[in-house]
N, CA, C and O atoms as a Tinker XYZ file with bonds, in Angstrom:
   148  protein
     1  N    -37.068000  -11.366000    2.820000    73     2
     2  CA   -35.904000  -11.546000    3.696000    64     1     3
     3  C    -34.967000  -12.546000    3.068000    63     2     4     5
     4  O    -34.429000  -13.412000    3.758000    81     3
     5  N    -34.768000  -12.444000    1.799000    73     3     6
     6  CA   -33.808000  -13.384000    1.135000    64     5     7
     7  C    -32.422000  -13.065000    1.490000    63     6     8     9
     8  O    -31.544000  -13.927000    1.456000    81     7
     9  N    -32.190000  -11.790000    1.846000    73     7    10
    10  CA   -30.796000  -11.385000    2.176000    64     9    11
    11  C    -30.326000  -12.115000    3.423000    63    10    12    13
    12  O    -29.187000  -12.580000    3.488000    81    11
    13  N    -31.208000  -12.215000    4.411000    73    11    14
    14  CA   -30.796000  -12.853000    5.670000    64    13    15
    15  C    -30.546000  -14.325000    5.439000    63    14    16    17
    16  O    -29.599000  -14.895000    5.981000    81    15
    17  N    -31.400000  -14.943000    4.630000    73    15    18
    18  CA   -31.202000  -16.395000    4.272000    64    17    19
    19  C    -29.901000  -16.644000    3.559000    63    18    20    21
    20  O    -29.200000  -17.622000    3.821000    81    19
    21  N    -29.577000  -15.699000    2.610000    73    19    22
    22  CA   -28.362000  -15.864000    1.852000    64    21    23
    23  C    -27.166000  -15.642000    2.728000    63    22    24    25
    24  O    -26.156000  -16.331000    2.585000    81    23
    25  N    -27.257000  -14.683000    3.644000    73    23    26
    26  CA   -26.156000  -14.461000    4.564000    64    25    27
    27  C    -25.921000  -15.644000    5.482000    63    26    28    29
    28  O    -24.786000  -16.071000    5.694000    81    27
    29  N    -27.014000  -16.166000    6.024000    73    27    30
    30  CA   -26.926000  -17.286000    6.920000    64    29    31
    31  C    -26.336000  -18.510000    6.206000    63    30    32    33
    32  O    -25.516000  -19.241000    6.762000    81    31
    33  N    -26.784000  -18.710000    4.947000    73    31    34
    34  CA   -26.286000  -19.840000    4.174000    64    33    35
    35  C    -24.788000  -19.715000    3.896000    63    34    36    37
    36  O    -24.027000  -20.677000    4.003000    81    35
    37  N    -24.388000  -18.462000    3.527000    73    35    38
    38  CA   -22.979000  -18.221000    3.202000    64    37    39
    39  C    -22.113000  -18.460000    4.472000    63    38    40    41
    40  O    -21.033000  -19.045000    4.395000    81    39
    41  N    -22.604000  -18.003000    5.611000    73    39    42
    42  CA   -21.797000  -18.169000    6.826000    64    41    43
    43  C    -21.731000  -19.681000    7.188000    63    42    44    45
    44  O    -20.694000  -20.173000    7.634000    81    43
    45  N    -22.823000  -20.380000    6.993000    73    43    46
    46  CA   -22.811000  -21.804000    7.314000    64    45    47
    47  C    -21.860000  -22.550000    6.387000    63    46    48    49
    48  O    -21.126000  -23.439000    6.820000    81    47
    49  N    -21.879000  -22.182000    5.103000    73    47    50
    50  CA   -20.993000  -22.882000    4.140000    64    49    51
    51  C    -19.512000  -22.547000    4.499000    63    50    52    53
    52  O    -18.652000  -23.427000    4.545000    81    51
    53  N    -19.266000  -21.280000    4.742000    73    51    54
    54  CA   -17.883000  -20.901000    5.076000    64    53    55
    55  C    -17.424000  -21.593000    6.354000    63    54    56    57
    56  O    -16.273000  -22.023000    6.433000    81    55
    57  N    -18.312000  -21.714000    7.375000    73    55    58
    58  CA   -17.940000  -22.371000    8.608000    64    57    59
    59  C    -17.634000  -23.862000    8.373000    63    58    60    61
    60  O    -16.690000  -24.428000    8.924000    81    59
    61  N    -18.495000  -24.471000    7.514000    73    59    62
    62  CA   -18.287000  -25.892000    7.229000    64    61    63
    63  C    -16.949000  -26.078000    6.485000    63    62    64    65
    64  O    -16.217000  -27.026000    6.770000    81    63
    65  N    -16.629000  -25.185000    5.539000    73    63    66
    66  CA   -15.377000  -25.293000    4.804000    64    65    67
    67  C    -14.186000  -25.144000    5.767000    63    66    68    69
    68  O    -13.209000  -25.888000    5.688000    81    67
    69  N    -14.294000  -24.164000    6.675000    73    67    70
    70  CA   -13.183000  -23.961000    7.619000    64    69    71
    71  C    -12.995000  -25.191000    8.516000    63    70    72    73
    72  O    -11.870000  -25.614000    8.781000    81    71
    73  N    -14.106000  -25.750000    8.974000    73    71    74
    74  CA   -14.033000  -26.941000    9.790000    64    73    75
    75  C    -13.388000  -28.100000    9.055000    63    74    76    77
    76  O    -12.563000  -28.823000    9.614000    81    75
    77  N    -13.770000  -28.270000    7.792000    73    75    78
    78  CA   -13.225000  -29.336000    6.966000    64    77    79
    79  C    -11.762000  -29.161000    6.778000    63    78    80    81
    80  O    -10.991000  -30.103000    6.961000    81    79
    81  N    -11.356000  -27.967000    6.413000    73    79    82
    82  CA    -9.929000  -27.652000    6.154000    64    81    83
    83  C     -9.126000  -27.879000    7.459000    63    82    84    85
    84  O     -8.014000  -28.406000    7.420000    81    83
    85  N     -9.697000  -27.479000    8.604000    73    83    86
    86  CA    -8.999000  -27.660000    9.876000    64    85    87
    87  C     -8.880000  -29.116000   10.245000    63    86    88    89
    88  O     -7.848000  -29.544000   10.762000    81    87
    89  N     -9.921000  -29.884000    9.987000    73    87    90
    90  CA    -9.923000  -31.283000   10.400000    64    89    91
    91  C     -9.024000  -32.114000    9.500000    63    90    92    93
    92  O     -8.256000  -32.941000    9.991000    81    91
    93  N     -9.106000  -31.907000    8.193000    73    91    94
    94  CA    -8.368000  -32.801000    7.245000    64    93    95
    95  C     -7.113000  -32.139000    6.721000    63    94    96    97
    96  O     -6.112000  -32.817000    6.486000    81    95
    97  N     -7.142000  -30.830000    6.532000    73    95    98
    98  CA    -6.004000  -30.124000    5.859000    64    97    99
    99  C     -4.857000  -29.840000    6.844000    63    98   100   101
   100  O     -3.697000  -29.824000    6.433000    81    99
   101  N     -5.149000  -29.622000    8.105000    73    99   102
   102  CA    -4.146000  -29.163000    9.092000    64   101   103
   103  C     -3.340000  -28.025000    8.497000    63   102   104   105
   104  O     -2.168000  -28.198000    8.163000    81   103
   105  N     -3.955000  -26.873000    8.365000    73   103   106
   106  CA    -3.302000  -25.715000    7.760000    64   105   107
   107  C     -2.117000  -25.230000    8.603000    63   106   108   109
   108  O     -2.277000  -25.000000    9.802000    81   107
   109  N     -0.979000  -25.078000    8.026000    73   107   110
   110  CA     0.211000  -24.605000    8.723000    64   109   111
   111  C      0.202000  -23.059000    8.822000    63   110   112   113
   112  O      1.024000  -22.462000    9.517000    81   111
   113  N     -0.735000  -22.447000    8.120000    73   111   114
   114  CA    -0.829000  -20.995000    8.147000    64   113   115
   115  C     -1.395000  -20.428000    9.419000    63   114   116   117
   116  O     -1.339000  -19.223000    9.666000    81   115
   117  N     -1.945000  -21.317000   10.227000    73   115   118
   118  CA    -2.601000  -20.862000   11.479000    64   117   119
   119  C     -1.517000  -20.473000   12.470000    63   118   120   121
   120  O     -0.763000  -21.332000   12.927000    81   119
   121  N     -1.427000  -19.194000   12.810000    73   119   122
   122  CA    -0.422000  -18.725000   13.738000    64   121   123
   123  C     -0.702000  -19.143000   15.178000    63   122   124   125
   124  O      0.195000  -19.526000   15.929000    81   123
   125  N     -1.986000  -19.052000   15.533000    73   123   126
   126  CA    -2.331000  -19.364000   16.918000    64   125   127
   127  C     -3.265000  -20.583000   17.011000    63   126   128   129
   128  O     -4.424000  -20.517000   16.602000    81   127
   129  N     -2.744000  -21.694000   17.554000    73   127   130
   130  CA    -3.580000  -22.920000   17.656000    64   129   131
   131  C     -4.666000  -22.746000   18.701000    63   130   132   133
   132  O     -4.389000  -22.465000   19.867000    81   131
   133  N     -5.899000  -22.917000   18.267000    73   131   134
   134  CA    -7.045000  -22.747000   19.201000    64   133   135
   135  C     -7.222000  -24.008000   20.048000    63   134   136   137
   136  O     -7.173000  -23.937000   21.276000    81   135
   137  N     -7.428000  -25.164000   19.401000    73   135   138
   138  CA    -7.677000  -26.355000   20.180000    64   137   139
   139  C     -7.288000  -27.568000   19.295000    63   138   140   141
   140  O     -7.613000  -27.649000   18.110000    81   139
   141  N     -6.570000  -28.503000   19.958000    73   139   142
   142  CA    -6.143000  -29.695000   19.244000    64   141   143
   143  C     -6.894000  -30.887000   19.806000    63   142   144   145
   144  O     -6.715000  -31.232000   20.973000    81   143
   145  N     -7.700000  -31.499000   19.026000    73   143   146
   146  CA    -8.462000  -32.671000   19.422000    64   145   147
   147  C     -7.853000  -33.935000   18.848000    63   146   148
   148  O     -8.368000  -35.029000   19.080000    81   147
C-alpha cells in the first residue's frame, strides 16, 4: 500500500505549501477570498 502512503504524503505536502503561501505570500491571484484571519 505504498501508493496510498505516497498519495497521502503528497496531499499533506501540497496542503502545507498552500497554507504557507496563503499565510506569508498573500497571493493576489485568489479570486474568491475564503477567510481572512
